[in-house]
N, CA, C and O atoms as a Tinker XYZ file with bonds, in Angstrom:
   388  protein
     1  N     -0.085000   16.009000    1.395000    73     2
     2  CA     1.085000   15.458000    0.725000    64     1     3
     3  C      2.278000   15.567000    1.674000    63     2     4     5
     4  O      2.530000   16.629000    2.243000    81     3
     5  N      3.007000   14.471000    1.839000    73     3     6
     6  CA     4.167000   14.463000    2.725000    64     5     7
     7  C      5.387000   14.965000    1.974000    63     6     8     9
     8  O      5.577000   14.644000    0.801000    81     7
     9  N      6.189000   15.730000    2.631000    73     7    10
    10  CA     7.426000   16.258000    2.049000    64     9    11
    11  C      8.605000   15.646000    2.785000    63    10    12    13
    12  O      8.465000   15.151000    3.903000    81    11
    13  N      9.787000   15.687000    2.134000    73    11    14
    14  CA    10.977000   15.141000    2.780000    64    13    15
    15  C     11.291000   15.849000    4.081000    63    14    16    17
    16  O     11.858000   15.241000    4.989000    81    15
    17  N     10.940000   17.110000    4.192000    73    15    18
    18  CA    11.263000   17.859000    5.397000    64    17    19
    19  C     10.349000   17.493000    6.558000    63    18    20    21
    20  O     10.565000   17.934000    7.686000    81    19
    21  N      9.336000   16.693000    6.285000    73    19    22
    22  CA     8.382000   16.310000    7.323000    64    21    23
    23  C      8.436000   14.802000    7.512000    63    22    24    25
    24  O      8.328000   14.053000    6.541000    81    23
    25  N      8.597000   14.359000    8.720000    73    23    26
    26  CA     8.678000   12.930000    9.011000    64    25    27
    27  C      7.322000   12.275000    8.775000    63    26    28    29
    28  O      6.285000   12.839000    9.124000    81    27
    29  N      7.332000   11.103000    8.193000    73    27    30
    30  CA     6.103000   10.353000    7.965000    64    29    31
    31  C      5.645000    9.807000    9.316000    63    30    32    33
    32  O      6.424000    9.157000   10.013000    81    31
    33  N      4.395000   10.063000    9.691000    73    31    34
    34  CA     3.940000    9.636000   11.016000    64    33    35
    35  C      3.886000    8.113000   11.138000    63    34    36    37
    36  O      3.712000    7.401000   10.149000    81    35
    37  N      4.036000    7.644000   12.344000    73    35    38
    38  CA     3.976000    6.223000   12.640000    64    37    39
    39  C      2.541000    5.746000   12.446000    63    38    40    41
    40  O      1.637000    6.270000   13.097000    81    39
    41  N      2.298000    4.760000   11.563000    73    39    42
    42  CA     0.931000    4.287000   11.331000    64    41    43
    43  C      0.296000    3.684000   12.572000    63    42    44    45
    44  O     -0.923000    3.527000   12.634000    81    43
    45  N      1.116000    3.344000   13.564000    73    43    46
    46  CA     0.552000    2.803000   14.807000    64    45    47
    47  C     -0.192000    3.876000   15.600000    63    46    48    49
    48  O     -0.862000    3.564000   16.584000    81    47
    49  N     -0.079000    5.135000   15.181000    73    47    50
    50  CA    -0.893000    6.184000   15.802000    64    49    51
    51  C     -2.372000    5.954000   15.494000    63    50    52    53
    52  O     -3.242000    6.382000   16.252000    81    51
    53  N     -2.654000    5.273000   14.374000    73    51    54
    54  CA    -4.035000    5.027000   13.965000    64    53    55
    55  C     -4.464000    3.583000   14.207000    63    54    56    57
    56  O     -5.643000    3.315000   14.442000    81    55
    57  N     -3.499000    2.642000   14.149000    73    55    58
    58  CA    -3.788000    1.221000   14.377000    64    57    59
    59  C     -2.879000    0.781000   15.523000    63    58    60    61
    60  O     -1.736000    0.378000   15.310000    81    59
    61  N     -3.404000    0.864000   16.723000    73    59    62
    62  CA    -2.592000    0.660000   17.924000    64    61    63
    63  C     -1.936000   -0.718000   17.992000    63    62    64    65
    64  O     -0.814000   -0.834000   18.483000    81    63
    65  N     -2.604000   -1.755000   17.515000    73    63    66
    66  CA    -2.036000   -3.103000   17.640000    64    65    67
    67  C     -1.224000   -3.535000   16.414000    63    66    68    69
    68  O     -0.912000   -4.716000   16.261000    81    67
    69  N     -0.886000   -2.584000   15.546000    73    67    70
    70  CA    -0.060000   -2.877000   14.378000    64    69    71
    71  C      1.353000   -3.226000   14.848000    63    70    72    73
    72  O      1.946000   -2.472000   15.620000    81    71
    73  N      1.900000   -4.355000   14.396000    73    71    74
    74  CA     3.255000   -4.726000   14.812000    64    73    75
    75  C      4.280000   -3.655000   14.407000    63    74    76    77
    76  O      4.145000   -3.015000   13.364000    81    75
    77  N      5.287000   -3.476000   15.234000    73    75    78
    78  CA     6.320000   -2.462000   14.999000    64    77    79
    79  C      6.945000   -2.636000   13.613000    63    78    80    81
    80  O      7.088000   -1.662000   12.874000    81    79
    81  N      7.315000   -3.856000   13.261000    73    79    82
    82  CA     7.961000   -4.113000   11.973000    64    81    83
    83  C      7.088000   -3.726000   10.790000    63    82    84    85
    84  O      7.584000   -3.173000    9.809000    81    83
    85  N      5.800000   -4.009000   10.872000    73    83    86
    86  CA     4.889000   -3.643000    9.796000    64    85    87
    87  C      4.745000   -2.126000    9.715000    63    86    88    89
    88  O      4.677000   -1.568000    8.619000    81    87
    89  N      4.697000   -1.459000   10.858000    73    87    90
    90  CA     4.648000    0.002000   10.878000    64    89    91
    91  C      5.871000    0.617000   10.219000    63    90    92    93
    92  O      5.761000    1.580000    9.461000    81    91
    93  N      7.036000    0.055000   10.512000    73    91    94
    94  CA     8.278000    0.548000    9.904000    64    93    95
    95  C      8.281000    0.289000    8.400000    63    94    96    97
    96  O      8.742000    1.127000    7.626000    81    95
    97  N      7.764000   -0.873000    7.986000    73    95    98
    98  CA     7.667000   -1.204000    6.559000    64    97    99
    99  C      6.782000   -0.186000    5.842000    63    98   100   101
   100  O      7.141000    0.297000    4.768000    81    99
   101  N      5.640000    0.139000    6.422000    73    99   102
   102  CA     4.724000    1.113000    5.823000    64   101   103
   103  C      5.404000    2.469000    5.691000    63   102   104   105
   104  O      5.292000    3.121000    4.652000    81   103
   105  N      6.110000    2.900000    6.738000    73   103   106
   106  CA     6.810000    4.188000    6.681000    64   105   107
   107  C      7.873000    4.181000    5.586000    63   106   108   109
   108  O      7.997000    5.148000    4.835000    81   107
   109  N      8.630000    3.107000    5.493000    73   107   110
   110  CA     9.711000    3.030000    4.505000    64   109   111
   111  C      9.158000    3.045000    3.086000    63   110   112   113
   112  O      9.678000    3.766000    2.234000    81   111
   113  N      8.113000    2.264000    2.813000    73   111   114
   114  CA     7.567000    2.221000    1.458000    64   113   115
   115  C      6.876000    3.528000    1.096000    63   114   116   117
   116  O      6.834000    3.896000   -0.078000    81   115
   117  N      6.337000    4.228000    2.074000    73   115   118
   118  CA     5.714000    5.520000    1.803000    64   117   119
   119  C      6.764000    6.525000    1.346000    63   118   120   121
   120  O      6.484000    7.383000    0.508000    81   119
   121  N      7.957000    6.422000    1.890000    73   119   122
   122  CA     9.042000    7.329000    1.497000    64   121   123
   123  C      9.480000    7.099000    0.047000    63   122   124   125
   124  O      9.990000    8.017000   -0.595000    81   123
   125  N      9.285000    5.880000   -0.475000    73   123   126
   126  CA     9.751000    5.551000   -1.827000    64   125   127
   127  C      9.096000    6.418000   -2.892000    63   126   128   129
   128  O      9.734000    6.750000   -3.891000    81   127
   129  N      7.836000    6.790000   -2.698000    73   127   130
   130  CA     7.153000    7.648000   -3.671000    64   129   131
   131  C      7.868000    8.970000   -3.829000    63   130   132   133
   132  O      8.026000    9.455000   -4.949000    81   131
   133  N      8.300000    9.560000   -2.738000    73   131   134
   134  CA     9.015000   10.832000   -2.800000    64   133   135
   135  C     10.374000   10.651000   -3.472000    63   134   136   137
   136  O     10.795000   11.509000   -4.246000    81   135
   137  N     11.061000    9.553000   -3.188000    73   135   138
   138  CA    12.358000    9.294000   -3.821000    64   137   139
   139  C     12.179000    9.175000   -5.329000    63   138   140   141
   140  O     12.979000    9.727000   -6.084000    81   139
   141  N     11.141000    8.461000   -5.787000    73   139   142
   142  CA    10.894000    8.319000   -7.227000    64   141   143
   143  C     10.666000    9.672000   -7.885000    63   142   144   145
   144  O     11.188000    9.939000   -8.967000    81   143
   145  N      9.881000   10.527000   -7.227000    73   143   146
   146  CA     9.628000   11.869000   -7.792000    64   145   147
   147  C     10.918000   12.685000   -7.835000    63   146   148   149
   148  O     11.181000   13.378000   -8.817000    81   147
   149  N     11.727000   12.605000   -6.772000    73   147   150
   150  CA    12.986000   13.350000   -6.733000    64   149   151
   151  C     13.927000   12.927000   -7.866000    63   150   152   153
   152  O     14.663000   13.750000   -8.411000    81   151
   153  N     13.895000   11.635000   -8.214000    73   151   154
   154  CA    14.775000   11.129000   -9.266000    64   153   155
   155  C     14.199000   11.353000  -10.658000    63   154   156   157
   156  O     14.892000   11.140000  -11.653000    81   155
   157  N     12.940000   11.780000  -10.742000    73   155   158
   158  CA    12.311000   12.021000  -12.041000    64   157   159
   159  C     12.157000   10.769000  -12.863000    63   158   160   161
   160  O     12.312000   10.805000  -14.084000    81   159
   161  N     11.852000    9.650000  -12.213000    73   159   162
   162  CA    11.702000    8.385000  -12.935000    64   161   163
   163  C     10.541000    8.471000  -13.910000    63   162   164   165
   164  O      9.470000    8.983000  -13.585000    81   163
   165  N     10.774000    7.963000  -15.101000    73   163   166
   166  CA     9.763000    8.021000  -16.156000    64   165   167
   167  C      8.751000    6.901000  -15.991000    63   166   168   169
   168  O      9.051000    5.847000  -15.431000    81   167
   169  N      7.552000    7.147000  -16.487000    73   167   170
   170  CA     6.510000    6.133000  -16.496000    64   169   171
   171  C      6.671000    5.244000  -17.715000    63   170   172   173
   172  O      7.728000    5.257000  -18.345000    81   171
   173  N      5.646000    4.469000  -18.065000    73   171   174
   174  CA     5.720000    3.581000  -19.226000    64   173   175
   175  C      6.037000    4.359000  -20.511000    63   174   176   177
   176  O      5.574000    5.484000  -20.699000    81   175
   177  N      6.816000    3.752000  -21.370000    73   175   178
   178  CA     7.186000    4.296000  -22.685000    64   177   179
   179  C      7.874000    5.654000  -22.574000    63   178   180   181
   180  O      7.790000    6.464000  -23.497000    81   179
   181  N      8.547000    5.910000  -21.467000    73   179   182
   182  CA     9.309000    7.143000  -21.314000    64   181   183
   183  C      8.474000    8.375000  -21.045000    63   182   184   185
   184  O      9.018000    9.478000  -21.004000    81   183
   185  N      7.175000    8.230000  -20.861000    73   183   186
   186  CA     6.310000    9.370000  -20.593000    64   185   187
   187  C      6.388000    9.711000  -19.112000    63   186   188   189
   188  O      6.147000    8.865000  -18.251000    81   187
   189  N      6.727000   10.959000  -18.831000    73   187   190
   190  CA     6.794000   11.373000  -17.424000    64   189   191
   191  C      5.389000   11.741000  -16.964000    63   190   192   193
   192  O      4.756000   12.659000  -17.486000    81   191
   193  N      4.943000   11.020000  -16.004000    73   191   194
   194  CA     3.598000   11.220000  -15.500000    64   193   195
   195  C      3.622000   10.986000  -13.994000    63   194   196   197
   196  O      4.185000   10.002000  -13.514000    81   195
   197  N      3.013000   11.890000  -13.271000    73   195   198
   198  CA     2.978000   11.701000  -11.831000    64   197   199
   199  C      2.078000   10.524000  -11.521000    63   198   200   201
   200  O      0.929000   10.465000  -11.958000    81   199
   201  N      2.614000    9.600000  -10.768000    73   199   202
   202  CA     1.841000    8.434000  -10.361000    64   201   203
   203  C      1.689000    8.471000   -8.857000    63   202   204   205
   204  O      2.570000    8.947000   -8.141000    81   203
   205  N      0.597000    7.979000   -8.400000    73   203   206
   206  CA     0.333000    7.934000   -6.967000    64   205   207
   207  C      0.091000    6.496000   -6.574000    63   206   208   209
   208  O     -0.246000    5.648000   -7.400000    81   207
   209  N      0.270000    6.247000   -5.298000    73   207   210
   210  CA     0.062000    4.908000   -4.791000    64   209   211
   211  C     -0.832000    4.986000   -3.565000    63   210   212   213
   212  O     -0.687000    5.872000   -2.723000    81   211
   213  N     -1.745000    4.057000   -3.485000    73   211   214
   214  CA    -2.617000    3.968000   -2.322000    64   213   215
   215  C     -2.432000    2.580000   -1.724000    63   214   216   217
   216  O     -2.382000    1.589000   -2.453000    81   215
   217  N     -2.332000    2.506000   -0.424000    73   215   218
   218  CA    -2.206000    1.223000    0.257000    64   217   219
   219  C     -3.500000    0.914000    0.991000    63   218   220   221
   220  O     -4.157000    1.801000    1.534000    81   219
   221  N     -3.843000   -0.344000    0.993000    73   219   222
   222  CA    -5.014000   -0.811000    1.712000    64   221   223
   223  C     -4.602000   -2.065000    2.457000    63   222   224   225
   224  O     -4.148000   -3.030000    1.843000    81   223
   225  N     -4.752000   -2.064000    3.755000    73   223   226
   226  CA    -4.380000   -3.212000    4.569000    64   225   227
   227  C     -5.656000   -3.848000    5.112000    63   226   228   229
   228  O     -6.453000   -3.186000    5.777000    81   227
   229  N     -5.839000   -5.115000    4.829000    73   227   230
   230  CA    -7.011000   -5.839000    5.288000    64   229   231
   231  C     -6.554000   -6.888000    6.301000    63   230   232   233
   232  O     -5.776000   -7.780000    5.962000    81   231
   233  N     -7.019000   -6.787000    7.506000    73   231   234
   234  CA    -6.695000   -7.753000    8.544000    64   233   235
   235  C     -7.909000   -8.659000    8.697000    63   234   236   237
   236  O     -9.007000   -8.189000    8.996000    81   235
   237  N     -7.715000   -9.937000    8.496000    73   235   238
   238  CA    -8.847000  -10.864000    8.502000    64   237   239
   239  C     -8.462000  -12.164000    9.181000    63   238   240   241
   240  O     -7.285000  -12.461000    9.385000    81   239
   241  N     -9.456000  -12.906000    9.514000    73   239   242
   242  CA    -9.258000  -14.237000   10.083000    64   241   243
   243  C     -9.431000  -15.261000    8.961000    63   242   244   245
   244  O    -10.091000  -14.990000    7.958000    81   243
   245  N     -8.836000  -16.429000    9.139000    73   243   246
   246  CA    -8.886000  -17.476000    8.118000    64   245   247
   247  C    -10.327000  -17.814000    7.735000    63   246   248   249
   248  O    -10.592000  -18.138000    6.577000    81   247
   249  N    -11.251000  -17.744000    8.672000    73   247   250
   250  CA   -12.658000  -18.051000    8.398000    64   249   251
   251  C    -13.271000  -17.092000    7.374000    63   250   252   253
   252  O    -14.294000  -17.413000    6.770000    81   251
   253  N    -12.666000  -15.934000    7.172000    73   251   254
   254  CA   -13.188000  -14.936000    6.241000    64   253   255
   255  C    -12.518000  -14.977000    4.868000    63   254   256   257
   256  O    -12.865000  -14.198000    3.981000    81   255
   257  N    -11.563000  -15.883000    4.697000    73   255   258
   258  CA   -10.750000  -15.901000    3.478000    64   257   259
   259  C    -11.586000  -16.039000    2.202000    63   258   260   261
   260  O    -11.369000  -15.284000    1.254000    81   259
   261  N    -12.534000  -16.979000    2.150000    73   259   262
   262  CA   -13.319000  -17.180000    0.926000    64   261   263
   263  C    -14.134000  -15.946000    0.568000    63   262   264   265
   264  O    -14.166000  -15.538000   -0.594000    81   263
   265  N    -14.788000  -15.352000    1.550000    73   263   266
   266  CA   -15.572000  -14.139000    1.289000    64   265   267
   267  C    -14.660000  -13.008000    0.832000    63   266   268   269
   268  O    -15.000000  -12.269000   -0.092000    81   267
   269  N    -13.511000  -12.871000    1.472000    73   267   270
   270  CA   -12.570000  -11.817000    1.099000    64   269   271
   271  C    -12.038000  -12.038000   -0.307000    63   270   272   273
   272  O    -11.931000  -11.084000   -1.079000    81   271
   273  N    -11.698000  -13.284000   -0.661000    73   271   274
   274  CA   -11.206000  -13.573000   -2.014000    64   273   275
   275  C    -12.241000  -13.210000   -3.063000    63   274   276   277
   276  O    -11.899000  -12.665000   -4.112000    81   275
   277  N    -13.497000  -13.504000   -2.789000    73   275   278
   278  CA   -14.570000  -13.157000   -3.721000    64   277   279
   279  C    -14.670000  -11.641000   -3.903000    63   278   280   281
   280  O    -14.786000  -11.153000   -5.027000    81   279
   281  N    -14.625000  -10.909000   -2.806000    73   279   282
   282  CA   -14.674000   -9.442000   -2.881000    64   281   283
   283  C    -13.470000   -8.879000   -3.630000    63   282   284   285
   284  O    -13.607000   -7.953000   -4.430000    81   283
   285  N    -12.295000   -9.440000   -3.370000    73   283   286
   286  CA   -11.080000   -8.951000   -4.032000    64   285   287
   287  C    -11.090000   -9.252000   -5.531000    63   286   288   289
   288  O    -10.601000   -8.449000   -6.326000    81   287
   289  N    -11.642000  -10.400000   -5.919000    73   287   290
   290  CA   -11.759000  -10.705000   -7.349000    64   289   291
   291  C    -12.625000   -9.664000   -8.054000    63   290   292   293
   292  O    -12.272000   -9.168000   -9.124000    81   291
   293  N    -13.758000   -9.342000   -7.445000    73   291   294
   294  CA   -14.659000   -8.343000   -8.027000    64   293   295
   295  C    -13.981000   -6.969000   -8.063000    63   294   296   297
   296  O    -14.059000   -6.258000   -9.065000    81   295
   297  N    -13.325000   -6.607000   -6.976000    73   295   298
   298  CA   -12.623000   -5.328000   -6.899000    64   297   299
   299  C    -11.530000   -5.259000   -7.969000    63   298   300   301
   300  O    -11.372000   -4.238000   -8.637000    81   299
   301  N    -10.789000   -6.338000   -8.124000    73   299   302
   302  CA    -9.702000   -6.394000   -9.098000    64   301   303
   303  C    -10.225000   -6.179000  -10.523000    63   302   304   305
   304  O     -9.611000   -5.453000  -11.305000    81   303
   305  N    -11.347000   -6.802000  -10.860000    73   303   306
   306  CA   -11.932000   -6.614000  -12.197000    64   305   307
   307  C    -12.316000   -5.157000  -12.427000    63   306   308   309
   308  O    -12.044000   -4.602000  -13.491000    81   307
   309  N    -12.945000   -4.540000  -11.433000    73   307   310
   310  CA   -13.384000   -3.153000  -11.580000    64   309   311
   311  C    -12.197000   -2.196000  -11.670000    63   310   312   313
   312  O    -12.232000   -1.229000  -12.431000    81   311
   313  N    -11.165000   -2.464000  -10.905000    73   311   314
   314  CA    -9.963000   -1.632000  -10.942000    64   313   315
   315  C     -9.310000   -1.729000  -12.321000    63   314   316   317
   316  O     -8.891000   -0.720000  -12.888000    81   315
   317  N     -9.225000   -2.941000  -12.850000    73   315   318
   318  CA    -8.624000   -3.139000  -14.174000    64   317   319
   319  C     -9.429000   -2.420000  -15.250000    63   318   320   321
   320  O     -8.855000   -1.799000  -16.145000    81   319
   321  N    -10.766000   -2.501000  -15.167000    73   319   322
   322  CA   -11.631000   -1.808000  -16.126000    64   321   323
   323  C    -11.394000   -0.294000  -16.092000    63   322   324   325
   324  O    -11.535000    0.383000  -17.110000    81   323
   325  N    -11.035000    0.228000  -14.921000    73   323   326
   326  CA   -10.789000    1.662000  -14.766000    64   325   327
   327  C     -9.384000    2.053000  -15.228000    63   326   328   329
   328  O     -9.040000    3.235000  -15.220000    81   327
   329  N     -8.569000    1.074000  -15.631000    73   327   330
   330  CA    -7.221000    1.365000  -16.101000    64   329   331
   331  C     -6.219000    1.592000  -14.987000    63   330   332   333
   332  O     -5.199000    2.251000  -15.188000    81   331
   333  N     -6.503000    1.056000  -13.830000    73   331   334
   334  CA    -5.645000    1.231000  -12.659000    64   333   335
   335  C     -4.904000   -0.074000  -12.396000    63   334   336   337
   336  O     -5.491000   -1.153000  -12.465000    81   335
   337  N     -3.617000    0.030000  -12.097000    73   335   338
   338  CA    -2.825000   -1.146000  -11.763000    64   337   339
   339  C     -3.083000   -1.570000  -10.325000    63   338   340   341
   340  O     -3.299000   -0.728000   -9.454000    81   339
   341  N     -3.062000   -2.847000  -10.084000    73   339   342
   342  CA    -3.301000   -3.387000   -8.750000    64   341   343
   343  C     -2.243000   -4.422000   -8.445000    63   342   344   345
   344  O     -1.976000   -5.303000   -9.262000    81   343
   345  N     -1.648000   -4.324000   -7.289000    73   343   346
   346  CA    -0.661000   -5.299000   -6.823000    64   345   347
   347  C     -1.111000   -5.767000   -5.457000    63   346   348   349
   348  O     -1.238000   -4.960000   -4.535000    81   347
   349  N     -1.352000   -7.046000   -5.315000    73   347   350
   350  CA    -1.771000   -7.615000   -4.038000    64   349   351
   351  C     -0.627000   -8.438000   -3.461000    63   350   352   353
   352  O      0.021000   -9.208000   -4.171000    81   351
   353  N     -0.391000   -8.266000   -2.178000    73   351   354
   354  CA     0.657000   -9.003000   -1.479000    64   353   355
   355  C      0.054000   -9.538000   -0.194000    63   354   356   357
   356  O     -0.614000   -8.811000    0.541000    81   355
   357  N      0.294000  -10.812000    0.072000    73   355   358
   358  CA    -0.198000  -11.391000    1.318000    64   357   359
   359  C      0.948000  -11.427000    2.320000    63   358   360   361
   360  O      2.029000  -11.936000    2.024000    81   359
   361  N      0.705000  -10.896000    3.483000    73   359   362
   362  CA     1.689000  -10.909000    4.569000    64   361   363
   363  C      1.130000  -11.856000    5.616000    63   362   364   365
   364  O      0.073000  -11.593000    6.188000    81   363
   365  N      1.813000  -12.931000    5.867000    73   363   366
   366  CA     1.295000  -13.968000    6.764000    64   365   367
   367  C      1.768000  -13.756000    8.200000    63   366   368   369
   368  O      2.759000  -13.075000    8.466000    81   367
   369  N      1.037000  -14.351000    9.083000    73   367   370
   370  CA     1.391000  -14.410000   10.498000    64   369   371
   371  C      1.593000  -13.045000   11.142000    63   370   372   373
   372  O      2.609000  -12.797000   11.791000    81   371
   373  N      0.616000  -12.164000   10.957000    73   371   374
   374  CA     0.655000  -10.853000   11.612000    64   373   375
   375  C      0.230000  -11.051000   13.056000    63   374   376   377
   376  O     -0.881000  -11.505000   13.329000    81   375
   377  N      1.102000  -10.714000   13.960000    73   375   378
   378  CA     0.800000  -10.860000   15.388000    64   377   379
   379  C      0.904000   -9.504000   16.044000    63   378   380   381
   380  O      1.753000   -8.689000   15.683000    81   379
   381  N      0.045000   -9.271000   16.998000    73   379   382
   382  CA     0.155000   -8.029000   17.764000    64   381   383
   383  C      1.188000   -8.250000   18.862000    63   382   384   385
   384  O      1.378000   -9.364000   19.351000    81   383
   385  N      1.845000   -7.167000   19.232000    73   383   386
   386  CA     2.907000   -7.270000   20.235000    64   385   387
   387  C      2.373000   -7.014000   21.610000    63   386   388
   388  O      3.126000   -7.059000   22.583000    81   387
């Protein structure tokens, strides 16, 4: 678990060709979880419940899009059945520097 007193490591330590801007975005959004806990933000219906977030980054080529969409549809159904929220965001034109 990361604490405010400890800097969040640069994700490019693990993914060398990750663009600088995307690495900074990942670091910034990772910090948001700690800010939410510090502010004591309530969950749905005012119930205070610790929530966690997991990020998954899939780097693919256009030729793999149909297969990936099929896998994500199946994954999304299973996640929903488990009562877990899922938010998918597509980031276009990822280039290595």
